[in-house]
Every structure is written in C-alpha cells, then in structure tokens.
PyMOL Python script that loads the backbone (N, CA, C, O; Angstrom):
from pymol import cmd

cmd.read_pdbstr("""\
ATOM      1  N   UNK A   1       2.399  60.036 -77.787  1.00  0.00           N
ATOM      2  CA  UNK A   1       3.648  59.615 -77.184  1.00  0.00           C
ATOM      3  C   UNK A   1       4.567  59.064 -78.368  1.00  0.00           C
ATOM      4  O   UNK A   1       4.116  58.559 -79.396  1.00  0.00           O
ATOM      5  N   UNK A   2       6.015  59.245 -78.053  1.00  0.00           N
ATOM      6  CA  UNK A   2       6.904  58.718 -79.209  1.00  0.00           C
ATOM      7  C   UNK A   2       7.158  57.208 -78.693  1.00  0.00           C
ATOM      8  O   UNK A   2       7.092  56.751 -77.552  1.00  0.00           O
ATOM      9  N   UNK A   3       7.518  56.500 -80.107  1.00  0.00           N
ATOM     10  CA  UNK A   3       7.688  55.104 -80.075  1.00  0.00           C
ATOM     11  C   UNK A   3       9.089  54.910 -80.250  1.00  0.00           C
ATOM     12  O   UNK A   3       9.829  55.830 -80.599  1.00  0.00           O
ATOM     13  N   UNK A   4       9.486  53.746 -80.021  1.00  0.00           N
ATOM     14  CA  UNK A   4      10.920  53.032 -80.231  1.00  0.00           C
ATOM     15  C   UNK A   4      10.631  51.673 -80.689  1.00  0.00           C
ATOM     16  O   UNK A   4       9.638  50.996 -80.421  1.00  0.00           O
ATOM     17  N   UNK A   5      11.782  51.326 -81.524  1.00  0.00           N
ATOM     18  CA  UNK A   5      11.669  49.882 -82.104  1.00  0.00           C
ATOM     19  C   UNK A   5      12.885  49.126 -81.551  1.00  0.00           C
ATOM     20  O   UNK A   5      13.977  49.682 -81.435  1.00  0.00           O
ATOM     21  N   UNK A   6      12.679  47.900 -81.227  1.00  0.00           N
ATOM     22  CA  UNK A   6      13.684  47.175 -80.494  1.00  0.00           C
ATOM     23  C   UNK A   6      13.986  45.787 -81.450  1.00  0.00           C
ATOM     24  O   UNK A   6      13.034  45.094 -81.812  1.00  0.00           O
ATOM     25  N   UNK A   7      15.173  45.495 -81.770  1.00  0.00           N
ATOM     26  CA  UNK A   7      15.576  44.286 -82.432  1.00  0.00           C
ATOM     27  C   UNK A   7      16.201  43.252 -81.608  1.00  0.00           C
ATOM     28  O   UNK A   7      17.401  43.287 -81.334  1.00  0.00           O
ATOM     29  N   UNK A   8      15.500  42.439 -81.256  1.00  0.00           N
ATOM     30  CA  UNK A   8      16.007  41.538 -80.292  1.00  0.00           C
ATOM     31  C   UNK A   8      15.720  39.884 -80.708  1.00  0.00           C
ATOM     32  O   UNK A   8      14.750  39.592 -81.408  1.00  0.00           O
ATOM     33  N   UNK A   9      16.602  38.921 -80.234  1.00  0.00           N
ATOM     34  CA  UNK A   9      16.325  37.629 -80.638  1.00  0.00           C
ATOM     35  C   UNK A   9      15.339  37.124 -80.072  1.00  0.00           C
ATOM     36  O   UNK A   9      14.900  37.643 -79.045  1.00  0.00           O
ATOM     37  N   UNK A  10      14.691  35.842 -80.687  1.00  0.00           N
ATOM     38  CA  UNK A  10      13.384  35.180 -80.232  1.00  0.00           C
ATOM     39  C   UNK A  10      13.458  34.702 -78.637  1.00  0.00           C
ATOM     40  O   UNK A  10      12.483  34.712 -77.885  1.00  0.00           O
ATOM     41  N   UNK A  11      14.695  34.316 -78.297  1.00  0.00           N
ATOM     42  CA  UNK A  11      14.981  33.981 -76.702  1.00  0.00           C
ATOM     43  C   UNK A  11      14.631  35.109 -76.151  1.00  0.00           C
ATOM     44  O   UNK A  11      13.608  35.151 -75.468  1.00  0.00           O
ATOM     45  N   UNK A  12      15.300  36.062 -76.318  1.00  0.00           N
ATOM     46  CA  UNK A  12      15.282  37.210 -75.268  1.00  0.00           C
ATOM     47  C   UNK A  12      13.893  37.701 -75.319  1.00  0.00           C
ATOM     48  O   UNK A  12      13.439  37.986 -74.211  1.00  0.00           O
ATOM     49  N   UNK A  13      12.937  37.908 -76.528  1.00  0.00           N
ATOM     50  CA  UNK A  13      11.755  38.374 -76.626  1.00  0.00           C
ATOM     51  C   UNK A  13      10.830  37.550 -75.761  1.00  0.00           C
ATOM     52  O   UNK A  13       9.987  38.112 -75.062  1.00  0.00           O
ATOM     53  N   UNK A  14      10.998  35.855 -75.791  1.00  0.00           N
ATOM     54  CA  UNK A  14      10.141  34.916 -74.982  1.00  0.00           C
ATOM     55  C   UNK A  14      10.609  35.479 -73.230  1.00  0.00           C
ATOM     56  O   UNK A  14       9.762  35.541 -72.338  1.00  0.00           O
ATOM     57  N   UNK A  15      11.695  35.746 -73.073  1.00  0.00           N
ATOM     58  CA  UNK A  15      12.114  35.991 -71.542  1.00  0.00           C
ATOM     59  C   UNK A  15      11.358  37.595 -71.251  1.00  0.00           C
ATOM     60  O   UNK A  15      10.936  37.947 -70.149  1.00  0.00           O
ATOM     61  N   UNK A  16      11.319  38.283 -72.284  1.00  0.00           N
ATOM     62  CA  UNK A  16      10.657  39.665 -71.898  1.00  0.00           C
ATOM     63  C   UNK A  16       9.230  39.489 -71.664  1.00  0.00           C
ATOM     64  O   UNK A  16       8.738  40.076 -70.700  1.00  0.00           O
ATOM     65  N   UNK A  17       8.543  38.810 -72.361  1.00  0.00           N
ATOM     66  CA  UNK A  17       7.178  38.335 -72.496  1.00  0.00           C
ATOM     67  C   UNK A  17       6.835  37.818 -71.049  1.00  0.00           C
ATOM     68  O   UNK A  17       5.934  38.263 -70.339  1.00  0.00           O
ATOM     69  N   UNK A  18       7.681  36.833 -70.744  1.00  0.00           N
ATOM     70  CA  UNK A  18       7.338  36.094 -69.388  1.00  0.00           C
ATOM     71  C   UNK A  18       7.468  36.984 -68.374  1.00  0.00           C
ATOM     72  O   UNK A  18       6.543  37.048 -67.564  1.00  0.00           O
ATOM     73  N   UNK A  19       8.654  37.862 -68.207  1.00  0.00           N
ATOM     74  CA  UNK A  19       8.744  39.114 -67.220  1.00  0.00           C
ATOM     75  C   UNK A  19       7.675  39.963 -67.045  1.00  0.00           C
ATOM     76  O   UNK A  19       7.276  40.286 -65.926  1.00  0.00           O
ATOM     77  N   UNK A  20       7.002  40.491 -68.457  1.00  0.00           N
ATOM     78  CA  UNK A  20       5.995  41.290 -68.245  1.00  0.00           C
ATOM     79  C   UNK A  20       4.723  40.639 -67.810  1.00  0.00           C
ATOM     80  O   UNK A  20       3.855  41.250 -67.187  1.00  0.00           O
ATOM     81  N   UNK A  21       4.639  39.442 -68.137  1.00  0.00           N
ATOM     82  CA  UNK A  21       3.250  38.717 -67.602  1.00  0.00           C
ATOM     83  C   UNK A  21       3.534  38.577 -66.290  1.00  0.00           C
ATOM     84  O   UNK A  21       2.608  39.041 -65.626  1.00  0.00           O
ATOM     85  N   UNK A  22       4.495  38.098 -65.553  1.00  0.00           N
ATOM     86  CA  UNK A  22       4.556  37.943 -64.299  1.00  0.00           C
ATOM     87  C   UNK A  22       4.001  39.249 -63.491  1.00  0.00           C
ATOM     88  O   UNK A  22       3.356  39.118 -62.450  1.00  0.00           O
ATOM     89  N   UNK A  23       4.289  40.430 -64.022  1.00  0.00           N
ATOM     90  CA  UNK A  23       4.071  41.842 -63.267  1.00  0.00           C
ATOM     91  C   UNK A  23       2.693  42.139 -63.708  1.00  0.00           C
ATOM     92  O   UNK A  23       2.106  43.117 -63.245  1.00  0.00           O
ATOM     93  N   UNK A  24       2.076  41.264 -64.677  1.00  0.00           N
ATOM     94  CA  UNK A  24       0.899  41.726 -65.203  1.00  0.00           C
ATOM     95  C   UNK A  24       0.718  43.145 -65.919  1.00  0.00           C
ATOM     96  O   UNK A  24      -0.276  43.858 -65.780  1.00  0.00           O
ATOM     97  N   UNK A  25       1.810  43.437 -66.689  1.00  0.00           N
ATOM     98  CA  UNK A  25       1.707  44.606 -67.346  1.00  0.00           C
ATOM     99  C   UNK A  25       2.142  44.251 -68.868  1.00  0.00           C
ATOM    100  O   UNK A  25       2.661  43.172 -69.153  1.00  0.00           O
ATOM    101  N   UNK A  26       1.854  45.360 -69.895  1.00  0.00           N
ATOM    102  CA  UNK A  26       2.245  45.191 -71.175  1.00  0.00           C
ATOM    103  C   UNK A  26       3.782  45.103 -71.242  1.00  0.00           C
ATOM    104  O   UNK A  26       4.485  45.430 -70.287  1.00  0.00           O
ATOM    105  N   UNK A  27       4.334  44.591 -72.553  1.00  0.00           N
ATOM    106  CA  UNK A  27       5.833  44.921 -72.859  1.00  0.00           C
ATOM    107  C   UNK A  27       6.154  45.959 -72.787  1.00  0.00           C
ATOM    108  O   UNK A  27       7.199  46.175 -72.175  1.00  0.00           O
ATOM    109  N   UNK A  28       5.505  46.943 -73.301  1.00  0.00           N
ATOM    110  CA  UNK A  28       5.830  48.271 -73.641  1.00  0.00           C
ATOM    111  C   UNK A  28       5.882  48.835 -72.139  1.00  0.00           C
ATOM    112  O   UNK A  28       6.925  49.456 -71.939  1.00  0.00           O
ATOM    113  N   UNK A  29       5.197  48.789 -71.260  1.00  0.00           N
ATOM    114  CA  UNK A  29       5.275  49.441 -70.102  1.00  0.00           C
ATOM    115  C   UNK A  29       6.530  48.775 -69.254  1.00  0.00           C
ATOM    116  O   UNK A  29       7.221  49.422 -68.467  1.00  0.00           O
ATOM    117  N   UNK A  30       6.668  47.666 -69.488  1.00  0.00           N
ATOM    118  CA  UNK A  30       7.933  46.765 -68.709  1.00  0.00           C
ATOM    119  C   UNK A  30       9.045  47.329 -69.348  1.00  0.00           C
ATOM    120  O   UNK A  30       9.935  47.653 -68.562  1.00  0.00           O
ATOM    121  N   UNK A  31       9.252  47.531 -70.450  1.00  0.00           N
ATOM    122  CA  UNK A  31      10.370  48.043 -70.927  1.00  0.00           C
ATOM    123  C   UNK A  31      10.624  49.570 -70.689  1.00  0.00           C
ATOM    124  O   UNK A  31      11.762  49.988 -70.472  1.00  0.00           O
ATOM    125  N   UNK A  32       9.693  50.266 -70.728  1.00  0.00           N
ATOM    126  CA  UNK A  32       9.607  51.733 -70.228  1.00  0.00           C
ATOM    127  C   UNK A  32      10.099  51.941 -68.902  1.00  0.00           C
ATOM    128  O   UNK A  32      10.894  52.839 -68.624  1.00  0.00           O
ATOM    129  N   UNK A  33       9.579  51.022 -67.982  1.00  0.00           N
ATOM    130  CA  UNK A  33      10.049  51.136 -66.714  1.00  0.00           C
ATOM    131  C   UNK A  33      11.324  50.803 -66.564  1.00  0.00           C
ATOM    132  O   UNK A  33      11.945  51.572 -65.830  1.00  0.00           O
ATOM    133  N   UNK A  34      11.962  49.863 -67.039  1.00  0.00           N
ATOM    134  CA  UNK A  34      13.411  49.468 -66.969  1.00  0.00           C
ATOM    135  C   UNK A  34      14.208  50.430 -67.689  1.00  0.00           C
ATOM    136  O   UNK A  34      15.346  50.606 -67.253  1.00  0.00           O
ATOM    137  N   UNK A  35      13.847  51.090 -68.706  1.00  0.00           N
ATOM    138  CA  UNK A  35      14.565  52.112 -69.054  1.00  0.00           C
ATOM    139  C   UNK A  35      14.628  53.291 -68.015  1.00  0.00           C
ATOM    140  O   UNK A  35      15.707  53.747 -67.639  1.00  0.00           O
ATOM    141  N   UNK A  36      13.373  53.775 -67.555  1.00  0.00           N
ATOM    142  CA  UNK A  36      13.378  54.746 -66.624  1.00  0.00           C
ATOM    143  C   UNK A  36      14.041  54.621 -65.450  1.00  0.00           C
ATOM    144  O   UNK A  36      14.473  55.608 -64.854  1.00  0.00           O
ATOM    145  N   UNK A  37      14.183  53.385 -65.008  1.00  0.00           N
ATOM    146  CA  UNK A  37      15.032  53.208 -63.947  1.00  0.00           C
ATOM    147  C   UNK A  37      16.602  53.388 -64.038  1.00  0.00           C
ATOM    148  O   UNK A  37      17.379  53.760 -63.159  1.00  0.00           O
ATOM    149  N   UNK A  38      16.858  53.006 -65.392  1.00  0.00           N
ATOM    150  CA  UNK A  38      18.434  53.307 -65.689  1.00  0.00           C
ATOM    151  C   UNK A  38      18.660  54.888 -65.973  1.00  0.00           C
ATOM    152  O   UNK A  38      19.737  55.443 -65.752  1.00  0.00           O
ATOM    153  N   UNK A  39      17.688  55.446 -66.411  1.00  0.00           N
ATOM    154  CA  UNK A  39      18.034  56.910 -66.572  1.00  0.00           C
ATOM    155  C   UNK A  39      17.590  57.885 -65.423  1.00  0.00           C
ATOM    156  O   UNK A  39      18.060  59.023 -65.427  1.00  0.00           O
ATOM    157  N   UNK A  40      16.701  57.499 -64.428  1.00  0.00           N
ATOM    158  CA  UNK A  40      16.305  58.140 -63.253  1.00  0.00           C
ATOM    159  C   UNK A  40      16.194  57.093 -62.092  1.00  0.00           C
ATOM    160  O   UNK A  40      15.132  56.802 -61.543  1.00  0.00           O
ATOM    161  N   UNK A  41      17.528  56.515 -61.756  1.00  0.00           N
ATOM    162  CA  UNK A  41      17.389  55.596 -60.812  1.00  0.00           C
ATOM    163  C   UNK A  41      16.083  56.014 -59.388  1.00  0.00           C
ATOM    164  O   UNK A  41      15.715  57.125 -59.007  1.00  0.00           O
ATOM    165  N   UNK A  42      15.753  54.927 -59.002  1.00  0.00           N
ATOM    166  CA  UNK A  42      14.712  55.019 -57.886  1.00  0.00           C
ATOM    167  C   UNK A  42      15.468  54.369 -56.551  1.00  0.00           C
ATOM    168  O   UNK A  42      16.286  53.449 -56.592  1.00  0.00           O
ATOM    169  N   UNK A  43      15.025  55.031 -55.415  1.00  0.00           N
ATOM    170  CA  UNK A  43      15.671  54.266 -54.293  1.00  0.00           C
ATOM    171  C   UNK A  43      14.507  53.076 -53.854  1.00  0.00           C
ATOM    172  O   UNK A  43      13.300  53.171 -54.077  1.00  0.00           O
ATOM    173  N   UNK A  44      15.112  52.075 -53.255  1.00  0.00           N
ATOM    174  CA  UNK A  44      14.055  50.950 -53.114  1.00  0.00           C
ATOM    175  C   UNK A  44      13.031  51.504 -52.021  1.00  0.00           C
ATOM    176  O   UNK A  44      13.286  52.445 -51.270  1.00  0.00           O
ATOM    177  N   UNK A  45      11.898  50.821 -52.042  1.00  0.00           N
ATOM    178  CA  UNK A  45      10.953  51.134 -50.896  1.00  0.00           C
ATOM    179  C   UNK A  45      11.504  51.239 -49.768  1.00  0.00           C
ATOM    180  O   UNK A  45      12.491  50.537 -49.548  1.00  0.00           O
ATOM    181  N   UNK A  46      11.037  52.096 -48.808  1.00  0.00           N
ATOM    182  CA  UNK A  46      11.232  52.301 -47.417  1.00  0.00           C
ATOM    183  C   UNK A  46      12.638  52.826 -47.162  1.00  0.00           C
ATOM    184  O   UNK A  46      13.097  53.126 -46.061  1.00  0.00           O
ATOM    185  N   UNK A  47      13.330  52.901 -48.484  1.00  0.00           N
ATOM    186  CA  UNK A  47      15.088  53.611 -48.222  1.00  0.00           C
ATOM    187  C   UNK A  47      15.151  54.514 -47.187  1.00  0.00           C
ATOM    188  O   UNK A  47      16.019  54.362 -46.328  1.00  0.00           O
ATOM    189  N   UNK A  48      14.214  55.618 -47.113  1.00  0.00           N
ATOM    190  CA  UNK A  48      14.514  56.716 -46.219  1.00  0.00           C
ATOM    191  C   UNK A  48      14.187  56.537 -44.792  1.00  0.00           C
ATOM    192  O   UNK A  48      14.369  57.396 -43.930  1.00  0.00           O
ATOM    193  N   UNK A  49      13.594  55.130 -44.565  1.00  0.00           N
ATOM    194  CA  UNK A  49      13.304  54.811 -43.102  1.00  0.00           C
ATOM    195  C   UNK A  49      14.504  54.022 -42.768  1.00  0.00           C
ATOM    196  O   UNK A  49      14.264  53.235 -41.852  1.00  0.00           O
ATOM    197  N   UNK A  50      15.792  53.964 -43.231  1.00  0.00           N
ATOM    198  CA  UNK A  50      16.535  53.235 -43.063  1.00  0.00           C
ATOM    199  C   UNK A  50      17.595  54.146 -41.976  1.00  0.00           C
ATOM    200  O   UNK A  50      18.367  53.649 -41.156  1.00  0.00           O
ATOM    201  N   UNK A  51      17.384  55.519 -42.228  1.00  0.00           N
ATOM    202  CA  UNK A  51      18.149  56.481 -41.673  1.00  0.00           C
ATOM    203  C   UNK A  51      18.137  56.260 -40.062  1.00  0.00           C
ATOM    204  O   UNK A  51      17.078  55.965 -39.507  1.00  0.00           O
ATOM    205  N   UNK A  52      19.244  56.398 -39.387  1.00  0.00           N
ATOM    206  CA  UNK A  52      19.282  56.336 -38.033  1.00  0.00           C
ATOM    207  C   UNK A  52      19.070  54.613 -37.542  1.00  0.00           C
ATOM    208  O   UNK A  52      19.214  54.408 -36.337  1.00  0.00           O
ATOM    209  N   UNK A  53      18.831  53.734 -38.186  1.00  0.00           N
ATOM    210  CA  UNK A  53      18.297  52.409 -37.912  1.00  0.00           C
ATOM    211  C   UNK A  53      19.252  51.549 -37.360  1.00  0.00           C
ATOM    212  O   UNK A  53      18.844  50.566 -36.741  1.00  0.00           O
ATOM    213  N   UNK A  54      20.645  51.781 -37.496  1.00  0.00           N
ATOM    214  CA  UNK A  54      21.605  50.774 -37.091  1.00  0.00           C
ATOM    215  C   UNK A  54      22.027  51.340 -35.466  1.00  0.00           C
ATOM    216  O   UNK A  54      22.423  52.468 -35.173  1.00  0.00           O
ATOM    217  N   UNK A  55      21.828  50.310 -34.654  1.00  0.00           N
ATOM    218  CA  UNK A  55      21.979  50.780 -33.346  1.00  0.00           C
ATOM    219  C   UNK A  55      23.280  49.886 -32.960  1.00  0.00           C
ATOM    220  O   UNK A  55      23.285  48.709 -32.598  1.00  0.00           O
ATOM    221  N   UNK A  56      24.389  50.772 -33.139  1.00  0.00           N
ATOM    222  CA  UNK A  56      26.088  50.467 -32.975  1.00  0.00           C
ATOM    223  C   UNK A  56      26.726  51.438 -32.525  1.00  0.00           C
ATOM    224  O   UNK A  56      26.768  52.431 -33.251  1.00  0.00           O
ATOM    225  N   UNK A  57      27.406  51.487 -31.246  1.00  0.00           N
ATOM    226  CA  UNK A  57      28.076  52.572 -30.972  1.00  0.00           C
ATOM    227  C   UNK A  57      29.231  52.832 -31.637  1.00  0.00           C
ATOM    228  O   UNK A  57      29.807  53.908 -31.476  1.00  0.00           O
ATOM    229  N   UNK A  58      29.771  51.733 -32.584  1.00  0.00           N
ATOM    230  CA  UNK A  58      30.926  51.944 -33.263  1.00  0.00           C
ATOM    231  C   UNK A  58      30.708  52.870 -34.295  1.00  0.00           C
ATOM    232  O   UNK A  58      31.701  53.300 -34.881  1.00  0.00           O
ATOM    233  N   UNK A  59      29.436  53.309 -34.669  1.00  0.00           N
ATOM    234  CA  UNK A  59      29.207  54.358 -35.694  1.00  0.00           C
ATOM    235  C   UNK A  59      29.219  55.682 -35.215  1.00  0.00           C
ATOM    236  O   UNK A  59      28.147  56.017 -34.711  1.00  0.00           O
ATOM    237  N   UNK A  60      30.007  56.444 -35.217  1.00  0.00           N
ATOM    238  CA  UNK A  60      30.149  57.782 -34.611  1.00  0.00           C
ATOM    239  C   UNK A  60      30.116  58.895 -35.731  1.00  0.00           C
ATOM    240  O   UNK A  60      30.361  58.604 -36.902  1.00  0.00           O
ATOM    241  N   UNK A  61      29.823  60.104 -35.357  1.00  0.00           N
ATOM    242  CA  UNK A  61      30.189  61.170 -36.420  1.00  0.00           C
ATOM    243  C   UNK A  61      31.572  61.517 -36.208  1.00  0.00           C
ATOM    244  O   UNK A  61      32.106  61.756 -35.124  1.00  0.00           O
ATOM    245  N   UNK A  62      32.178  61.521 -37.528  1.00  0.00           N
ATOM    246  CA  UNK A  62      33.744  61.936 -37.615  1.00  0.00           C
ATOM    247  C   UNK A  62      33.851  63.315 -36.891  1.00  0.00           C
ATOM    248  O   UNK A  62      32.923  64.092 -36.665  1.00  0.00           O
ATOM    249  N   UNK A  63      35.196  63.465 -36.567  1.00  0.00           N
ATOM    250  CA  UNK A  63      35.633  64.686 -36.314  1.00  0.00           C
ATOM    251  C   UNK A  63      35.476  65.991 -37.277  1.00  0.00           C
ATOM    252  O   UNK A  63      35.734  65.748 -38.456  1.00  0.00           O
ATOM    253  N   UNK A  64      35.185  67.025 -37.051  1.00  0.00           N
ATOM    254  CA  UNK A  64      35.157  68.094 -37.960  1.00  0.00           C
ATOM    255  C   UNK A  64      36.585  68.327 -38.633  1.00  0.00           C
ATOM    256  O   UNK A  64      37.589  68.269 -37.923  1.00  0.00           O
ATOM    257  N   UNK A  65      36.688  68.610 -40.096  1.00  0.00           N
ATOM    258  CA  UNK A  65      37.738  68.778 -40.652  1.00  0.00           C
ATOM    259  C   UNK A  65      38.157  70.209 -40.787  1.00  0.00           C
ATOM    260  O   UNK A  65      37.371  70.975 -41.345  1.00  0.00           O
ATOM    261  N   UNK A  66      39.379  70.691 -40.312  1.00  0.00           N
ATOM    262  CA  UNK A  66      39.540  72.125 -40.683  1.00  0.00           C
ATOM    263  C   UNK A  66      39.877  72.235 -41.900  1.00  0.00           C
ATOM    264  O   UNK A  66      40.795  71.619 -42.442  1.00  0.00           O
ATOM    265  N   UNK A  67      38.984  73.209 -42.513  1.00  0.00           N
ATOM    266  CA  UNK A  67      39.062  73.340 -44.087  1.00  0.00           C
ATOM    267  C   UNK A  67      40.288  74.361 -44.526  1.00  0.00           C
ATOM    268  O   UNK A  67      40.575  74.595 -45.700  1.00  0.00           O
ATOM    269  N   UNK A  68      40.937  74.909 -43.421  1.00  0.00           N
ATOM    270  CA  UNK A  68      42.033  75.888 -43.904  1.00  0.00           C
ATOM    271  C   UNK A  68      43.250  74.999 -44.105  1.00  0.00           C
ATOM    272  O   UNK A  68      44.243  75.516 -44.617  1.00  0.00           O
ATOM    273  N   UNK A  69      43.281  73.672 -43.746  1.00  0.00           N
ATOM    274  CA  UNK A  69      44.193  72.647 -44.140  1.00  0.00           C
ATOM    275  C   UNK A  69      43.908  71.995 -45.544  1.00  0.00           C
ATOM    276  O   UNK A  69      44.583  71.046 -45.944  1.00  0.00           O
ATOM    277  N   UNK A  70      43.001  72.480 -46.190  1.00  0.00           N
ATOM    278  CA  UNK A  70      42.709  71.945 -47.511  1.00  0.00           C
ATOM    279  C   UNK A  70      43.839  72.582 -48.673  1.00  0.00           C
ATOM    280  O   UNK A  70      44.501  73.612 -48.544  1.00  0.00           O
ATOM    281  N   UNK A  71      43.833  71.889 -49.520  1.00  0.00           N
ATOM    282  CA  UNK A  71      44.653  72.467 -50.809  1.00  0.00           C
ATOM    283  C   UNK A  71      44.145  73.680 -51.289  1.00  0.00           C
ATOM    284  O   UNK A  71      42.997  74.077 -51.087  1.00  0.00           O
ATOM    285  N   UNK A  72      45.024  74.274 -51.937  1.00  0.00           N
ATOM    286  CA  UNK A  72      44.361  75.599 -52.596  1.00  0.00           C
ATOM    287  C   UNK A  72      43.713  75.069 -54.021  1.00  0.00           C
ATOM    288  O   UNK A  72      44.219  74.195 -54.725  1.00  0.00           O
ATOM    289  N   UNK A  73      42.574  75.730 -54.278  1.00  0.00           N
ATOM    290  CA  UNK A  73      41.863  75.518 -55.288  1.00  0.00           C
ATOM    291  C   UNK A  73      41.687  77.007 -56.567  1.00  0.00           C
ATOM    292  O   UNK A  73      41.124  78.084 -56.374  1.00  0.00           O
ATOM    293  N   UNK A  74      42.188  76.660 -57.451  1.00  0.00           N
ATOM    294  CA  UNK A  74      42.049  77.821 -58.492  1.00  0.00           C
ATOM    295  C   UNK A  74      40.608  78.112 -58.732  1.00  0.00           C
ATOM    296  O   UNK A  74      39.799  77.197 -58.882  1.00  0.00           O
ATOM    297  N   UNK A  75      40.288  79.317 -58.768  1.00  0.00           N
ATOM    298  CA  UNK A  75      38.754  79.775 -59.034  1.00  0.00           C
ATOM    299  C   UNK A  75      38.699  79.555 -60.457  1.00  0.00           C
ATOM    300  O   UNK A  75      39.596  79.654 -61.294  1.00  0.00           O
ATOM    301  N   UNK A  76      37.422  79.224 -60.590  1.00  0.00           N
ATOM    302  CA  UNK A  76      37.155  79.035 -62.155  1.00  0.00           C
ATOM    303  C   UNK A  76      36.367  80.275 -62.531  1.00  0.00           C
ATOM    304  O   UNK A  76      35.996  80.441 -63.693  1.00  0.00           O
TER     305      UNK A  76
END
""", "prot")
cmd.dss("prot")
cmd.show_as("cartoon", "prot")
cmd.util.cbc("prot")
cmd.orient("prot")
C-alpha cells in the first residue's frame, strides 16, 4: 500500500493523536478516513430514510415545465 508523509506542528499532532484515540483507531486510519471523506463524500447514516419523511402539505410537486420554452442550445 502506498505511503505518504505529513509535516505538521506538534500541537496539531497532539490533536490528531487524541482524535484517533477517541475513535480507537490508528493515526494512519484516522487520516485515511478523513482524506477519503473529502475525495469520496459519504452521506450520513440513515440519509436514504429521510425521503418522504416531511409531513407538510406546503411541500408539493412543482408544475411540469414546457421544455419547448427553453433556450436554444448549440449541439456539441
């Protein structure tokens, strides 16, 4: 597996160690997870269960838009 090196100050390193310790994982796994979450964002747990969960009559489906009224777009 490829490796990377990070140059950080002592204060930041101590915070990083504490954060990894709280999650009971290695510093390397903690950093890898944070990097992965930035390049491949994840949805929060149970995000998909939120669909349809709002019970409010003001939330309605918008009217259909007539696409013939759309601006002309040049073919590429």
